[in-house]
C-alpha positions in Angstrom: -1.0 -1.9 10.2 0.9 1.9 9.8 3.4 2.4 7.4 6.9 3.3 8.1 6.5 6.9 8.0 6.4 7.3 11.7 9.3 6.0 14.0 6.6 4.1 16.0 4.3 1.7 14.3 1.6 0.5 16.1 -0.9 -2.7 15.0 -4.1 -1.4 16.0 -5.4 -5.0 15.5 -3.3 -6.2 18.3 -3.5 -3.3 20.6 -5.8 -3.2 23.6 -5.1 0.5 24.8 -4.2 -0.7 27.9 -1.8 2.7 28.0 1.5 1.1 29.3 3.3 2.0 26.5 2.2 5.7 26.6 2.7 5.6 30.5 6.5 4.4 30.1 7.3 6.4 27.0 10.3 8.7 28.8 9.5 11.2 26.0 5.7 11.1 25.8 5.7 10.2 22.2 2.7 7.8 22.6 -1.0 8.4 23.2 -4.1 6.2 23.7 -7.1 7.2 21.6 -10.0 5.9 23.7 -12.4 6.4 20.8 -10.3 4.3 18.4 -9.5 1.9 21.2 -5.7 1.7 20.3 -2.6 3.5 21.0 -1.0 5.7 18.4 1.9 8.2 18.1 1.7 11.6 19.1 1.2 13.8 16.1 3.3 16.3 17.2 5.8 14.5 19.3 6.4 11.4 17.6 9.7 12.6 15.7 11.2 13.1 19.4 11.3 9.2 19.6 14.9 8.0 20.2 13.9 4.4 19.9 14.6 3.1 23.7 12.4 0.3 23.1 10.4 0.6 26.2 7.1 0.7 24.5 7.9 -2.5 22.8 9.3 -4.1 26.2 6.0 -3.1 28.2 3.3 -4.0 25.3 1.7 -7.5 26.6 0.5 -8.1 23.0 3.6 -7.4 20.7 1.4 -4.7 18.9 4.4 -2.1 18.3 7.5 -2.2 16.5 10.3 0.5 15.7 11.0 1.6 12.4 14.7 2.2 13.2 14.8 -1.5 13.5 13.1 -2.3 10.5 9.7 -3.3 12.0 11.6 -6.3 13.9 9.4 -8.0 16.5 10.6 -7.7 20.2 12.2 -10.8 21.6 10.0 -12.4 24.6 11.6 -12.6 27.9 12.2 -16.2 29.2 11.4 -16.4 32.8 13.3 -19.8 32.9 16.3 -18.0 32.4 16.0 -15.5 35.2 19.0 -15.5 37.7 18.6 -14.8 41.2 20.4 -11.9 43.4 22.4 -14.7 45.0 23.7 -15.9 41.5 24.3 -12.4 40.4 26.3 -11.9 43.5 28.6 -14.8 42.7 29.1 -14.0 39.5 29.9 -10.7 40.0 32.5 -11.5 42.9 33.9 -14.3 40.9 35.1 -12.3 38.2 38.8 -11.9 38.0 41.1 -9.7 35.6 42.5 -12.6 33.9 46.2 -11.6 32.7 47.4 -15.3 31.9 46.0 -16.9 29.0 45.9 -20.6 27.1 47.5 -20.6 24.0 44.5 -21.1 22.1 42.5 -18.9 19.9 38.8 -17.6 20.1 36.4 -18.9 17.7 34.7 -15.8 15.6 31.2 -17.0 16.7 32.3 -16.5 20.1 33.8 -13.0 19.6 30.6 -12.2 17.6 28.4 -13.2 20.3 30.3 -11.2 22.8 30.0 -8.2 20.7 26.3 -8.7 20.5 25.6 -8.2 24.1 26.8 -4.5 23.6 23.7 -3.7 21.5 22.0 -3.8 25.0 24.2 -1.5 26.8 23.0 1.7 28.0 24.1 4.8 26.1 23.6 8.5 26.9 20.4 9.6 25.2 20.4 6.6 23.4 23.0 7.6 21.0 24.7 4.5 20.3 27.6 5.5 18.5 30.1 3.1 20.1 31.8 1.2 17.4 34.8 -1.9 17.8 37.8 -2.8 16.7 38.2 -6.7 17.3 41.7 -8.2 16.7 40.7 -11.8 16.4 43.7 -13.6 16.1 47.1 -14.2 18.1 49.2 -13.2 15.4 47.3 -9.7 15.0 47.5 -9.3 18.8 51.4 -9.6 18.6 51.4 -7.4 15.9 49.4 -4.5 18.0 51.9 -5.3 20.8 55.0 -4.7 19.0 53.5 -1.5 17.6 52.3 -0.5 21.2 56.1 -1.1 22.2 57.3 1.0 19.4 55.0 3.8 20.5 56.3 3.5 23.9 59.7 3.4 22.8 59.2 6.8 21.0 57.8 8.4 24.4 61.0 7.0 26.5 63.1 8.7 23.6 61.2 11.9 24.2 61.3 11.5 27.8 57.7 12.1 28.1 55.9 12.1 31.6 54.1 9.0 31.0 57.7 7.2 31.1 57.4 7.4 34.7 53.9 7.1 35.6 53.3 3.6 33.3 56.7 2.5 33.6 57.1 2.5 30.1 60.9 1.8 29.9 60.6 -1.3 32.0 57.9 -2.6 29.7 59.5 -2.1 26.4 62.6 -3.8 27.9 60.5 -6.7 28.9 58.8 -7.0 25.7 62.1 -6.9 23.6 63.0 -9.9 25.7 60.1 -11.6 24.6 57.7 -11.0 27.8 54.7 -9.8 26.5 53.5 -7.2 29.2 51.4 -5.2 27.0 48.6 -7.6 25.8 50.0 -10.7 28.0 49.8 -13.2 25.1 45.9 -12.9 24.8 44.6 -14.4 21.6 42.1 -11.6 21.3 41.6 -7.8 21.8 38.5 -5.7 21.5 38.6 -2.0 21.2 35.6 0.3 22.1 35.8 3.6 20.3 33.2 6.6 19.5 33.2 9.9 18.1 34.7 12.4 20.4 31.9 14.5 20.3 28.6 13.4 21.8 26.4 12.9 25.0 28.8 10.6 27.1 30.8 8.9 24.5 33.6 7.7 26.9 30.6 6.4 29.6 28.9 4.8 26.6 32.3 3.0 25.7 33.4 1.9 29.0 29.9 0.7 29.8 29.8 -1.2 26.6 33.4 -3.1 27.4 32.0 -4.0 30.7 29.3 -5.6 29.2 31.9 -7.7 27.0 33.9 -8.3 30.0 31.1 -9.8 32.1 29.8 -11.7 29.0 33.0 -13.0 28.6 33.1 -14.5 32.2 29.6 -15.9 31.8 31.3 -17.9 28.6 34.1 -19.2 30.7 36.6 -16.8 29.2 38.8 -14.1 31.0 39.3 -10.8 30.2 41.5 -8.0 31.4 41.7 -3.8 30.6 44.5 -3.4 28.2 45.2 0.3 29.3 48.6 0.3 27.3 46.9 -0.3 24.0 44.3 2.5 24.5 47.0 5.1 25.7 48.7 3.9 22.4 46.0 3.8 19.9 45.0 7.4 20.6 48.7 8.8 20.2 50.1 6.5 17.6 48.8 7.0 13.9 50.2 3.7 12.5 48.6 1.7 14.9 45.2 3.7 14.7 45.4 3.1 11.1 46.2 -0.5 11.5 43.1 -1.2 13.8 41.0 0.9 11.4 40.1 3.3 13.8 38.1 6.4 12.0 39.2 9.7 12.2 37.7 11.8 15.0 36.8 8.7 16.7 38.9 8.0 20.4 39.3 4.7 21.8 38.0 4.4 25.4 38.5 0.8 26.2 40.3 -2.1 25.4 40.0 -5.6 26.4 42.3 -8.5 26.3 40.1 -11.7 25.8 41.0 -15.6 26.0 40.6 -18.8 27.8 41.8 -18.4 31.4 45.2 -20.4 32.0 44.2 -21.4 35.3 40.8 -22.0 37.3 39.9 -19.6 40.2 38.2 -21.7 42.7 37.6 -19.3 45.5 36.6 -15.2 46.0 39.2 -13.3 47.6 37.8 -10.4 50.0 37.4 -6.8 49.0 36.9 -3.5 50.6 33.9 -1.6 49.8 34.0 1.8 49.0 32.2 4.5 51.5 28.8 5.2 51.2 26.8 8.1 52.3 23.0 7.1 52.8 20.7 10.4 52.6 17.6 10.0 53.7 
């Protein structure tokens, strides 16, 4: 096999020169040498590889690895785990924004598995700069909720426009009275943050958070977007420091996570947005 100087490592003994990798590469960084009977990195374009993994995914013999991933092999797709469109439709339609949770902490292993799916979320130019702050205990979540309430009170005192649009005065009053309208007594939070600069940092973070939300649904958990936390952490330095958000990063999405307090047995109707068919 080739050494790791190239971003693309192709095992000539496994390669059958089918050309699928070269055909599917979005940047044209792989060529097929018919005389050698093997695919190979393009001598001038290989450095453009952004490690999307299409070549590994399409290779029928597992001949390709990428140096960015330490030469690890691709994971075979298990056909027995494939889902039908009917199953996906019900799964997506039955997702709820859960705002009532059981008083039950989430296991670290469960949270780690939810975070793991985000590695496969789409990312603009495959930059993959989204990082996470996970508030993993109910006690830490309550600390976050109190700090968000402190930020809200500052805005109320400033007579900031957000006070009216986000109903901050009433939320603070409820929180001081013991009703957590900020984190809804969720046992865990997951905050997606990324550098302010980049190809599509906001979109990448929101897509990654959506992956976590759907994975949580599949795990029998509930999730809900915590907009108050997102607003606060980007404007309240003590909270950003508590959560370990790096300087220059913006939190683009926050999810509450936990076991739903109730079971949802039906799917309410929804109005779909308009569609303009262009043919």
